[in-house]
Backbone as CSV, one residue per row, in Angstrom:
resi,resn,N_x,N_y,N_z,CA_x,CA_y,CA_z,C_x,C_y,C_z
1,UNK,71.044,71.615,111.402,70.015,70.709,111.931,68.891,70.592,110.915
2,UNK,68.550,69.369,110.523,67.481,69.149,109.565,66.457,68.176,110.099
3,UNK,65.211,68.322,109.622,64.139,67.415,110.020,64.226,66.135,109.205
4,UNK,64.101,65.007,109.861,64.173,63.721,109.175,62.876,63.442,108.418
5,UNK,63.019,62.956,107.195,61.866,62.493,106.435,61.435,61.123,106.969
6,UNK,60.286,60.666,106.495,59.804,59.360,106.924,60.817,58.258,106.603
7,UNK,61.376,58.307,105.401,62.348,57.282,105.006,63.592,57.329,105.891
8,UNK,64.042,58.550,106.228,65.223,58.676,107.069,64.944,58.187,108.492
9,UNK,63.751,58.451,109.000,63.378,57.958,110.332,63.490,56.432,110.378
10,UNK,62.950,55.780,109.358,62.996,54.316,109.304,64.436,53.828,109.185
11,UNK,65.272,54.544,108.405,66.680,54.168,108.298,67.373,54.221,109.648
12,UNK,67.093,55.282,110.422,67.703,55.399,111.752,67.220,54.291,112.688
13,UNK,66.005,53.825,112.495,65.491,52.739,113.324,66.048,51.381,112.906
14,UNK,66.739,51.329,111.766,67.357,50.089,111.283,68.858,50.054,111.574
15,UNK,69.420,51.152,112.072,70.864,51.207,112.299,71.278,50.295,113.444
16,UNK,72.574,50.042,113.500,73.116,49.246,114.600,73.306,50.129,115.834
17,UNK,73.352,49.516,116.997,73.633,50.259,118.231,75.074,50.751,118.194
18,UNK,75.398,51.918,118.781,74.529,52.779,119.579,73.861,53.892,118.784
19,UNK,73.896,53.830,117.440,73.328,54.893,116.614,71.849,54.679,116.308
20,UNK,71.286,53.567,116.743,69.895,53.260,116.397,68.915,54.173,117.137
21,UNK,67.899,54.628,116.412,66.750,55.315,117.001,65.752,54.251,117.438
22,UNK,65.399,54.271,118.727,64.483,53.263,119.267,63.150,53.920,119.613
23,UNK,62.080,53.400,119.040,60.711,53.798,119.393,59.926,52.501,119.468
24,UNK,59.641,52.058,120.680,59.044,50.732,120.842,58.025,50.725,121.987
25,UNK,56.897,50.008,121.852,56.492,49.211,120.700,55.873,50.090,119.604
26,UNK,56.299,49.908,118.382,55.706,50.590,117.240,54.672,49.633,116.656
27,UNK,53.419,49.814,117.039,52.380,48.829,116.735,52.023,48.788,115.261
28,UNK,52.131,49.934,114.581,51.793,50.003,113.158,52.792,50.955,112.506
29,UNK,53.924,50.413,112.053,55.006,51.253,111.528,54.539,52.105,110.356
30,UNK,53.755,51.536,109.453,53.310,52.282,108.267,52.419,53.451,108.659
31,UNK,51.483,53.220,109.568,50.566,54.281,109.965,51.240,55.309,110.865
32,UNK,52.160,54.892,111.708,52.745,55.783,112.705,53.928,56.596,112.190
33,UNK,54.432,56.310,110.991,55.588,57.048,110.492,55.274,57.823,109.213
34,UNK,54.060,58.250,109.038,53.683,59.059,107.887,53.848,60.540,108.198
35,UNK,54.077,61.346,107.148,54.089,62.795,107.320,55.324,63.351,107.983
36,UNK,56.491,62.715,107.784,57.763,63.202,108.351,57.738,63.301,109.870
37,UNK,56.983,62.455,110.511,56.918,62.416,111.974,56.501,61.020,112.397
38,UNK,56.626,60.755,113.680,56.193,59.472,114.235,55.042,59.739,115.194
39,UNK,53.900,59.140,114.914,52.779,59.237,115.848,53.083,58.378,117.077
40,UNK,52.878,58.945,118.260,53.066,58.185,119.499,51.725,58.038,120.201
41,UNK,51.599,56.966,120.948,50.322,56.606,121.559,50.300,56.949,123.052
42,UNK,49.109,57.047,123.581,48.917,57.360,124.996,49.128,56.109,125.841
43,UNK,49.944,56.235,126.871,50.222,55.114,127.754,49.117,54.866,128.763
44,UNK,49.404,53.977,129.708,48.396,53.542,130.687,48.450,54.300,132.009
45,UNK,49.533,55.013,132.279,49.679,55.680,133.571,49.422,57.177,133.448
46,UNK,48.808,57.733,134.500,48.456,59.151,134.519,48.741,59.732,135.898
47,UNK,48.923,61.037,135.920,48.994,61.784,137.174,47.910,62.848,137.129
48,UNK,47.027,62.832,138.103,45.962,63.823,138.168,46.246,64.798,139.306
49,UNK,45.572,65.948,139.253,45.779,67.012,140.231,44.547,67.111,141.126
50,UNK,44.784,67.178,142.419,43.690,67.219,143.391,43.617,68.587,144.051
51,UNK,42.416,68.945,144.474,42.258,70.162,145.275,42.893,69.931,146.638
52,UNK,43.559,70.950,147.164,44.272,70.816,148.423,43.898,71.936,149.371
53,UNK,44.271,71.750,150.628,43.971,72.754,151.648,45.085,73.775,151.813
54,UNK,46.305,73.491,151.309,47.383,74.458,151.482,47.250,75.565,150.418
55,UNK,47.735,76.785,150.723,47.465,77.944,149.872,48.218,77.962,148.562
56,UNK,49.421,77.402,148.501,50.224,77.496,147.288,51.359,76.484,147.330
57,UNK,51.978,76.279,146.159,53.187,75.463,146.068,54.352,76.400,145.816
58,UNK,55.243,76.490,146.777,56.391,77.382,146.698,57.643,76.539,146.481
59,UNK,58.313,76.639,145.315,59.494,75.807,145.076,60.639,76.083,146.022
60,UNK,60.619,77.229,146.726,61.671,77.537,147.697,61.430,76.897,149.057
61,UNK,60.219,76.417,149.271,59.888,75.811,150.559,60.354,74.358,150.553
62,UNK,61.665,74.170,150.676,62.266,72.844,150.496,61.757,71.818,151.517
63,UNK,61.320,72.274,152.688,60.873,71.339,153.725,59.493,70.770,153.425
64,UNK,58.703,71.484,152.607,57.312,71.076,152.413,56.948,70.749,150.972
65,UNK,57.725,71.269,149.984,57.234,71.178,148.611,57.116,69.747,148.110
66,UNK,58.072,68.883,148.417,57.986,67.506,147.926,56.758,66.807,148.501
67,UNK,56.489,67.044,149.784,55.293,66.467,150.411,54.029,67.048,149.804
68,UNK,54.047,68.359,149.539,52.864,68.999,148.974,52.588,68.526,147.554
69,UNK,53.639,68.336,146.763,53.441,67.801,145.423,52.843,66.406,145.510
70,UNK,53.272,65.626,146.489,52.715,64.295,146.688,51.230,64.321,147.011
71,UNK,50.787,65.368,147.758,49.358,65.518,148.063,48.598,66.100,146.879
72,UNK,49.266,66.952,146.112,48.637,67.670,145.011,48.478,66.781,143.778
73,UNK,49.418,65.867,143.564,49.403,65.010,142.398,49.292,63.550,142.808
74,UNK,48.479,62.816,142.066,48.240,61.410,142.388,48.383,60.559,141.127
75,UNK,49.149,59.483,141.210,49.366,58.599,140.071,48.324,57.480,140.067
76,UNK,47.831,57.130,138.887,46.953,55.968,138.765,47.138,55.337,137.396
77,UNK,46.644,54.136,137.239,46.825,53.360,136.013,45.475,52.945,135.453
78,UNK,45.359,52.958,134.118,44.133,52.540,133.442,44.435,51.378,132.508
79,UNK,43.466,50.509,132.333,43.596,49.401,131.395,43.173,49.839,129.994
80,UNK,43.618,49.117,128.997,43.160,49.382,127.637,41.646,49.188,127.568
81,UNK,40.979,50.096,126.866,39.523,50.031,126.747,38.797,50.879,127.769
82,UNK,39.493,51.320,128.824,38.869,52.195,129.815,38.888,53.646,129.337
83,UNK,37.925,54.432,129.805,37.788,55.824,129.400,38.310,56.768,130.478
84,UNK,38.972,57.829,130.029,39.304,58.926,130.935,38.638,60.188,130.399
85,UNK,37.817,60.829,131.249,37.125,62.056,130.865,38.004,63.246,131.257
86,UNK,38.513,63.954,130.254,39.308,65.151,130.499,38.389,66.354,130.358
87,UNK,38.094,66.989,131.476,37.104,68.064,131.499,37.730,69.396,131.072
88,UNK,36.903,70.351,130.643,37.423,71.668,130.257,38.264,72.291,131.371
89,UNK,39.410,72.847,130.990,40.359,73.502,131.892,41.043,72.533,132.856
90,UNK,40.956,71.247,132.592,41.622,70.262,133.442,42.993,69.919,132.876
91,UNK,43.972,69.795,133.756,45.328,69.386,133.403,45.614,68.018,134.010
92,UNK,46.149,67.118,133.191,46.649,65.846,133.707,48.012,65.581,133.058
93,UNK,48.785,64.705,133.667,50.029,64.240,133.064,49.835,62.810,132.586
94,UNK,50.197,62.576,131.345,50.193,61.222,130.809,51.590,60.904,130.308
95,UNK,51.726,59.844,129.569,53.026,59.521,128.973,52.795,58.750,127.691
96,UNK,53.852,58.638,126.913,53.756,57.839,125.699,53.757,56.357,126.046
97,UNK,53.027,55.608,125.256,53.090,54.148,125.379,54.476,53.665,124.967
98,UNK,55.060,54.367,123.998,56.351,53.963,123.459,57.508,54.389,124.369
99,UNK,58.480,53.516,124.484,59.768,53.837,125.096,60.668,54.342,123.980
100,UNK,61.317,55.483,124.212,62.095,56.144,123.171,63.539,56.271,123.623
101,UNK,64.471,55.984,122.716,65.894,56.193,122.983,66.486,56.914,121.778
102,UNK,66.928,58.154,122.003,67.520,58.946,120.935,69.039,58.780,120.947
103,UNK,69.647,58.494,119.812,71.115,58.501,119.763,71.630,59.928,119.929
104,UNK,72.928,60.076,120.111,73.498,61.383,120.415,73.470,62.353,119.242
105,UNK,73.160,61.856,118.059,73.124,62.727,116.889,71.715,63.140,116.494
106,UNK,70.717,62.780,117.324,69.328,63.140,117.037,68.682,63.826,118.231
107,UNK,67.805,64.793,117.951,66.939,65.383,118.965,65.512,65.331,118.430
108,UNK,64.545,65.711,119.244,63.154,65.606,118.799,62.290,66.672,119.464
109,UNK,61.123,66.891,118.869,60.105,67.749,119.443,58.788,66.987,119.467
110,UNK,58.029,67.179,120.524,56.703,66.576,120.632,55.669,67.638,120.292
111,UNK,54.806,67.350,119.358,53.730,68.275,119.000,52.406,67.532,119.033
112,UNK,51.331,68.269,119.220,50.011,67.658,119.248,49.529,67.316,117.852
113,UNK,48.712,66.303,117.746,48.060,65.993,116.471,46.959,67.007,116.228
114,UNK,46.867,67.499,114.990,45.905,68.567,114.696,44.462,68.113,114.907
115,UNK,44.187,66.823,114.708,42.819,66.333,114.904,42.374,66.508,116.351
116,UNK,43.301,66.282,117.301,42.980,66.506,118.705,42.959,68.002,119.030
117,UNK,43.888,68.753,118.432,43.932,70.185,118.689,42.648,70.886,118.294
118,UNK,41.995,70.417,117.245,40.752,71.034,116.794,39.587,70.737,117.725
119,UNK,39.804,69.810,118.647,38.791,69.538,119.673,39.114,70.248,120.988
120,UNK,40.265,70.926,121.037,40.622,71.684,122.236,41.690,71.051,123.093
121,UNK,42.317,69.960,122.613,43.328,69.283,123.421,44.710,69.857,123.127
122,UNK,45.366,70.371,124.169,46.732,70.867,124.066,47.659,69.812,124.662
123,UNK,48.742,69.505,123.937,49.608,68.392,124.313,51.050,68.857,124.424
124,UNK,51.742,68.358,125.458,53.198,68.495,125.573,53.635,69.941,125.587
125,UNK,53.374,70.623,126.698,53.823,72.005,126.825,55.337,72.089,126.987
126,UNK,55.982,70.997,127.373,57.452,70.925,127.399,57.862,70.018,126.253
127,UNK,58.238,70.607,125.100,58.261,69.837,123.870,59.615,69.261,123.485
128,UNK,60.711,69.835,123.947,62.028,69.423,123.440,62.478,68.112,124.077
129,UNK,63.045,67.230,123.245,63.613,65.972,123.717,65.087,65.975,123.329
130,UNK,65.961,65.931,124.309,67.394,66.112,124.074,68.040,64.855,123.509
131,UNK,69.147,65.025,122.775,69.910,63.863,122.312,70.325,62.979,123.495
132,UNK,70.258,61.678,123.298,70.642,60.752,124.358,69.547,60.437,125.350
133,UNK,68.357,61.075,125.211,67.261,60.777,126.148,66.795,59.343,125.961
134,UNK,66.454,58.707,127.081,65.884,57.364,127.060,64.700,57.327,128.026
135,UNK,63.567,56.805,127.570,62.421,56.664,128.457,61.114,56.968,127.750
136,UNK,60.020,56.852,128.491,58.715,57.282,127.999,58.590,58.789,128.212
137,UNK,57.972,59.478,127.277,57.855,60.929,127.356,56.636,61.326,128.169
138,UNK,56.831,62.203,129.143,55.699,62.749,129.895,54.977,63.775,129.037
139,UNK,53.649,63.695,129.006,52.820,64.602,128.215,51.931,65.408,129.145
140,UNK,51.958,66.728,129.004,51.034,67.582,129.738,49.789,67.758,128.879
141,UNK,48.664,67.259,129.339,47.420,67.241,128.562,46.425,68.214,129.186
142,UNK,45.997,69.200,128.407,45.055,70.214,128.882,43.903,70.312,127.895
143,UNK,42.681,70.328,128.407,41.497,70.518,127.577,41.075,71.983,127.653
144,UNK,41.297,72.734,126.569,40.872,74.139,126.543,39.563,74.305,125.780
145,UNK,38.926,73.194,125.432,37.647,73.248,124.746,36.492,73.429,125.716
146,UNK,35.279,73.372,125.183,34.077,73.592,126.000,33.404,72.300,126.434
147,UNK,33.823,71.159,125.884,33.192,69.883,126.214,34.238,68.898,126.719
148,UNK,33.861,67.988,127.617,34.812,66.954,128.052,35.284,66.112,126.869
149,UNK,36.542,65.696,126.921,37.122,64.821,125.909,37.397,63.457,126.539
150,UNK,37.071,62.400,125.830,37.321,61.050,126.326,38.615,60.529,125.720
151,UNK,39.542,60.146,126.581,40.840,59.619,126.155,40.916,58.130,126.489
152,UNK,41.544,57.369,125.607,41.725,55.936,125.803,43.214,55.606,125.737
153,UNK,43.742,54.818,126.643,45.121,54.338,126.485,45.272,53.611,125.150
154,UNK,46.369,53.911,124.458,46.645,53.266,123.179,46.328,54.105,121.963
155,UNK,45.537,55.178,122.116,45.218,56.008,120.956,46.441,56.827,120.549
156,UNK,46.514,57.188,119.256,47.584,58.066,118.787,47.288,59.480,119.293
157,UNK,48.181,60.000,120.117,47.893,61.227,120.859,48.779,62.396,120.457
158,UNK,49.990,62.130,119.956,50.935,63.204,119.651,51.873,62.750,118.542
159,UNK,52.730,63.672,118.099,53.698,63.368,117.058,55.100,63.718,117.520
160,UNK,56.053,62.906,117.086,57.455,63.120,117.386,58.147,63.548,116.089
161,UNK,58.616,64.803,116.075,59.357,65.325,114.926,60.842,65.233,115.265
162,UNK,61.610,64.569,114.429,62.994,64.224,114.767,63.969,65.016,113.900
163,UNK,65.034,65.511,114.526,66.025,66.342,113.854,67.421,65.753,114.051
164,UNK,68.282,66.036,113.095,69.702,65.750,113.287,70.330,66.861,114.122
165,UNK,71.441,66.556,114.759,72.143,67.502,115.630,73.534,67.758,115.067
166,UNK,73.958,69.009,115.051,75.323,69.307,114.647,76.272,68.872,115.765
167,UNK,77.143,67.939,115.469,77.970,67.355,116.515,77.192,66.268,117.230
168,UNK,77.366,66.175,118.535,76.655,65.200,119.351,76.186,65.862,120.636
169,UNK,75.121,65.328,121.202,74.613,65.841,122.468,74.426,64.714,123.469
170,UNK,74.272,65.094,124.725,74.059,64.122,125.794,72.949,64.627,126.707
171,UNK,72.021,63.752,127.062,70.946,64.147,127.969,71.484,64.292,129.382
172,UNK,71.287,65.476,129.967,71.761,65.742,131.323,70.625,66.172,132.244
173,UNK,69.401,65.900,131.848,68.254,66.278,132.665,68.051,65.349,133.849
174,UNK,67.081,65.691,134.681,66.832,64.909,135.902,65.756,63.844,135.711
175,UNK,65.112,63.833,134.550,64.067,62.841,134.301,64.643,61.734,133.412
176,UNK,65.441,60.868,133.992,66.170,59.855,133.230,65.429,58.522,133.250
177,UNK,65.236,57.955,132.084,64.659,56.617,131.895,63.303,56.416,132.582
178,UNK,62.364,57.351,132.457,61.050,57.125,133.063,60.256,56.093,132.267
179,UNK,59.417,55.346,132.943,58.536,54.388,132.279,57.078,54.815,132.364
180,UNK,56.850,56.034,132.824,55.520,56.619,132.917,55.674,58.096,133.204
181,UNK,54.580,58.821,133.444,54.690,60.247,133.739,55.438,60.485,135.043
182,UNK,56.232,61.539,135.077,57.031,61.869,136.256,56.426,63.044,137.006
183,UNK,56.531,63.005,138.348,56.156,64.155,139.162,57.164,65.284,138.949
184,UNK,56.720,66.512,139.168,57.606,67.663,139.008,58.739,67.630,140.030
185,UNK,59.949,67.968,139.550,61.119,68.100,140.417,61.631,69.539,140.383
186,UNK,60.728,70.490,140.257,61.107,71.898,140.149,61.927,72.358,141.343
187,UNK,61.707,71.764,142.508,62.399,72.190,143.722,63.887,71.831,143.702
188,UNK,64.327,71.066,142.685,65.739,70.743,142.576,66.514,71.744,141.717
189,UNK,65.830,72.753,141.178,66.537,73.787,140.421,67.529,74.507,141.328
190,UNK,68.785,74.549,140.916,69.845,75.076,141.788,69.749,76.577,142.012
191,UNK,69.172,77.326,141.062,69.181,78.791,141.186,68.009,79.334,141.984
192,UNK,67.123,78.460,142.461,65.936,78.935,143.171,66.285,79.764,144.401
193,UNK,67.265,79.306,145.186,67.630,80.033,146.400,68.110,81.440,146.069
194,UNK,68.905,81.553,145.016,69.430,82.865,144.640,68.296,83.818,144.273
195,UNK,67.418,83.391,143.376,66.361,84.278,142.919,65.326,84.534,144.000
196,UNK,65.077,83.540,144.836,64.141,83.763,145.942,64.667,84.795,146.915
197,UNK,65.959,84.731,147.222,66.539,85.712,148.131,66.561,87.099,147.516
198,UNK,66.852,87.195,146.214,66.852,88.482,145.550,65.462,89.106,145.581
199,UNK,64.445,88.246,145.422,63.078,88.743,145.442,62.743,89.311,146.818
200,UNK,63.161,88.598,147.849,62.917,89.091,149.205,63.643,90.409,149.436
201,UNK,64.895,90.503,148.962,65.660,91.720,149.138,65.016,92.883,148.404
202,UNK,64.494,92.618,147.205,63.853,93.685,146.435,62.611,94.187,147.136
203,UNK,61.838,93.272,147.715,60.634,93.695,148.414,60.992,94.534,149.631
204,UNK,61.981,94.074,150.383,62.400,94.814,151.570,62.926,96.194,151.186
205,UNK,63.762,96.249,150.132,64.328,97.510,149.686,63.230,98.452,149.214
206,UNK,62.253,97.917,148.472,61.154,98.741,147.987,60.337,99.337,149.113
207,UNK,60.074,98.549,150.141,59.301,99.039,151.287,60.097,100.120,152.018
208,UNK,61.414,99.890,152.162,62.250,100.850,152.874,62.297,102.195,152.147
209,UNK,62.484,102.151,150.806,62.550,103.383,150.028,61.215,104.107,150.059
210,UNK,60.125,103.352,149.969,58.797,103.948,149.976,58.545,104.701,151.288
211,UNK,59.007,104.108,152.385,58.817,104.766,153.691,59.606,106.067,153.784
212,UNK,60.804,106.075,153.181,61.603,107.297,153.186,60.921,108.402,152.396
């Protein structure tokens, strides 16, 4: 697996389908493809987190978690030129303005731009993009600085580092073809029931042994 240079990235974007790398709209190809990476811009849709009255979000609580996530997270849209104030210790979900389609022979990583990082902005805590993925990338944006940061839709917010893949890969995730930030689907993890039950059994066993 090797990292694509700027020239190679552009070559992949010129290939015929289905091998073409798609990153669109690329508003300024020269500026956005410098430094062996592609700068991606902040989209117009966001998900913010609200204070709630329930005590916690439990992924095992299948009857309530989807409803609780709906109360906990709220989607909204901003126009170009509008400001979003990201306060210290605040988390929001955004997405790339660009729609991305990776061919099966390429994968990618999302990293923050150092200029934003030096102001305290942490970007894309879930960084890997699998071969065959199609859609806008959800970005987890956290301000760990001491002052609010103002974000504008359309600004260059992160970088996409692209790699070749040995063989071919296929995207099998649950976030397929999103056009904006996606709500968490953690409650669909198949192993949750197993580990939740084991945890309950361990607690019960520990209490029983302690009493003996």
